[in-house]
C-alpha positions as CSV (number, residue, x, y, z in Angstrom):
1,M,25.2,168.7,-111.8
2,G,26.8,165.5,-110.7
3,D,28.2,164.6,-113.9
4,S,31.6,165.2,-114.5
5,P,32.9,167.0,-117.9
6,M,34.4,163.7,-118.8
7,A,31.2,161.9,-118.5
8,R,29.1,164.2,-120.7
9,V,31.9,164.2,-123.2
10,S,31.7,160.2,-123.4
11,G,28.2,160.2,-123.4
12,I,27.9,162.6,-126.3
13,F,30.4,160.5,-128.3
14,K,28.6,157.5,-127.4
15,Q,25.4,159.0,-128.7
16,K,27.3,160.0,-132.0
17,K,28.7,156.5,-132.5
18,V,25.2,155.1,-132.3
19,L,23.9,157.6,-134.5
20,S,26.7,157.1,-137.1
21,L,26.3,153.3,-137.1
22,G,22.4,154.2,-137.6
23,L,23.2,156.1,-140.7
24,L,25.6,153.7,-142.1
25,F,22.9,151.0,-141.8
26,L,20.5,153.0,-143.6
27,L,22.9,154.1,-146.4
28,G,23.8,150.3,-146.6
29,V,20.1,149.4,-147.1
30,V,19.6,152.1,-149.6
31,L,22.4,150.9,-151.7
32,L,21.2,147.6,-151.8
33,L,17.7,148.4,-152.8
34,F,19.3,150.4,-155.8
35,S,21.6,147.9,-156.9
36,G,18.8,145.2,-157.4
37,S,17.1,147.8,-159.8
38,R,20.2,148.1,-162.5
39,G,18.1,146.0,-165.4
40,E,15.0,147.8,-165.0
41,T,16.0,151.1,-166.7
42,S,13.7,150.7,-169.6
43,E,10.6,150.2,-167.4
44,T,11.6,153.1,-165.2
45,A,11.9,155.3,-168.2
46,L,8.5,154.3,-169.2
47,V,7.2,155.7,-166.2
48,S,9.4,158.8,-166.2
49,R,8.1,159.2,-170.1
50,E,4.7,160.2,-168.6
51,F,4.1,164.0,-169.5
52,D,1.8,166.6,-168.2
53,E,0.9,169.4,-170.9
54,A,-0.9,171.5,-168.4
55,A,1.8,171.5,-165.9
56,Y,4.5,172.1,-168.7
57,T,2.5,175.1,-170.0
58,Q,2.1,176.7,-166.4
59,M,5.8,176.1,-165.6
60,L,6.5,178.1,-169.0
61,E,4.1,180.6,-168.2
62,E,5.6,181.4,-164.5
63,R,9.0,181.5,-165.8
64,V,8.2,183.7,-168.5
65,A,6.3,186.2,-166.3
66,A,9.4,186.2,-163.7
67,L,11.4,187.0,-166.8
68,I,9.2,189.7,-168.2
69,S,9.0,191.2,-164.5
70,A,12.7,191.9,-164.4
71,V,12.2,194.0,-167.5
72,Q,12.8,197.6,-166.6
73,G,9.3,199.2,-166.2
74,A,7.1,196.2,-166.8
75,G,6.1,195.8,-163.0
76,E,3.5,192.9,-162.0
77,T,3.2,190.4,-164.6
78,R,0.7,187.7,-165.9
79,V,1.6,185.7,-168.9
80,M,-0.7,183.2,-170.7
81,L,0.7,180.7,-173.5
82,T,-1.2,179.5,-176.4
83,M,0.3,175.7,-177.5
84,E,0.5,174.8,-181.1
85,T,1.5,171.2,-180.9
86,F,1.3,168.4,-177.9
87,F,4.0,166.4,-176.6
88,I,4.9,163.8,-179.4
89,E,7.3,160.6,-178.8
90,H,9.0,159.5,-181.9
91,Y,9.4,155.9,-181.9
92,A,12.4,154.2,-183.1
93,L,11.1,152.3,-186.5
94,D,12.6,148.9,-188.3
95,R,12.1,150.0,-192.2
96,T,12.2,147.3,-194.9
97,K,12.5,147.9,-198.9
98,S,11.2,145.5,-201.3
99,T,11.5,145.5,-204.9
100,H,9.1,143.4,-207.4
101,V,8.0,143.3,-210.9
102,G,4.6,144.7,-211.4
103,S,1.7,143.4,-213.3
104,G,2.9,145.5,-216.4
105,G,6.3,144.7,-216.6
106,E,7.4,147.8,-214.1
107,E,9.6,147.6,-211.1
108,E,7.7,148.7,-208.1
109,C,9.3,149.7,-205.0
110,E,7.4,149.0,-201.5
111,E,8.6,150.2,-198.0
112,E,7.3,148.7,-194.9
113,S,7.9,150.1,-191.7
114,T,7.5,148.5,-188.5
115,V,7.7,150.0,-184.4
116,V,11.0,148.5,-182.7
117,L,9.8,146.9,-179.4
118,E,11.9,145.9,-176.7
119,T,10.4,143.6,-173.9
120,G,10.9,144.3,-170.2
121,K,11.6,141.9,-167.6
122,N,8.2,141.1,-167.2
123,G,7.7,140.3,-170.5
124,V,5.6,143.4,-171.6
125,K,6.6,144.6,-174.9
126,T,7.1,148.4,-175.1
127,P,8.1,150.9,-178.1
128,I,11.8,152.3,-177.9
129,V,11.5,156.2,-178.2
130,Q,13.9,157.6,-180.4
131,S,13.4,161.2,-179.9
132,V,10.6,163.4,-177.9
133,S,8.9,166.8,-179.5
134,L,8.0,169.2,-176.5
135,P,5.1,171.2,-177.5
136,R,5.6,174.5,-179.1
137,V,4.5,177.8,-178.4
138,R,1.8,179.5,-180.8
139,G,1.0,182.9,-179.1
140,V,1.7,184.8,-176.1
141,S,-0.4,187.0,-174.2
142,V,1.2,189.4,-171.3
143,V,-0.5,191.6,-168.9
144,C,1.7,193.8,-166.9
145,T,1.5,197.1,-165.0
146,G,4.0,199.0,-167.4
147,G,2.2,197.4,-170.5
148,S,0.8,200.6,-171.9
149,E,4.4,202.2,-172.4
150,P,5.6,201.6,-175.9
151,A,9.2,201.2,-174.8
152,V,8.2,198.6,-172.4
153,Q,6.1,196.8,-175.1
154,M,8.9,196.9,-177.6
155,K,11.4,195.0,-175.0
156,I,8.9,192.7,-173.9
157,I,7.7,191.7,-177.6
158,T,11.6,191.4,-178.4
159,L,12.2,189.2,-175.4
160,V,9.6,187.0,-176.1
161,Q,10.5,186.8,-179.8
162,T,13.7,185.5,-178.8
163,L,12.3,183.0,-176.4
164,F,9.9,181.3,-178.6
165,D,10.8,182.2,-182.4
166,L,7.5,183.9,-182.7
167,N,6.3,186.8,-185.1
168,A,5.4,190.0,-183.2
169,N,1.6,189.4,-184.3
170,Q,1.8,186.4,-182.3
171,I,2.5,188.5,-179.0
172,S,0.4,190.7,-177.3
173,V,1.1,193.0,-174.4
174,T,-1.1,195.2,-172.6
175,N,-1.5,196.6,-168.9
C-alpha cells in the first residue's frame, strides 16, 4: 500500500528490461550455436534420414482412419495397412563404360557402377542419396460401425482406391 503508482510502474519497467535483456542474450547464444554448424549439413542429413517404418505405417493408418470416419455413415473407424515395399534410399552412382575387342574379335561393352561417396568433416565417407522411395501400401482393411451398409462400403472403397491407387479387391470394409 505504501508504494506509489509511479514506483510500481517503474518496477514493472525494470523487470521488463531485465527480461528483455535476458531474452536477447539467449537469442544471441542460440544464433551463435547455429551459425557454427553451417558446414555440417551432410552429417545432419544422415541423422535425419533414419526412418521408422512402423511409425510411418501407424501414422498413415491414423490419418486414413480419421478421413474415413468423416465419411457420412462410417462412424467409429479402425484401419490396418499392409505394406508391399520398404523404405529405400537410391544412391548416386558413377557409371563408366568401356569398350574393347574380345577374344573372338567382337566388340564387347562393359558398364561399371560405383556408389558416389562424400567425405564429412570428421573424415567419414557416406553415400550420397539421390532419391528416396517410401513404403507402398499393398492392402487396406477397414472396420467401422457403418461398414455393413453397401453405400458406405462403396464410398470407403472409392476413397481408399484414390488414396493409394489400389484395386477394389485389395480393400476390405466391414463392421
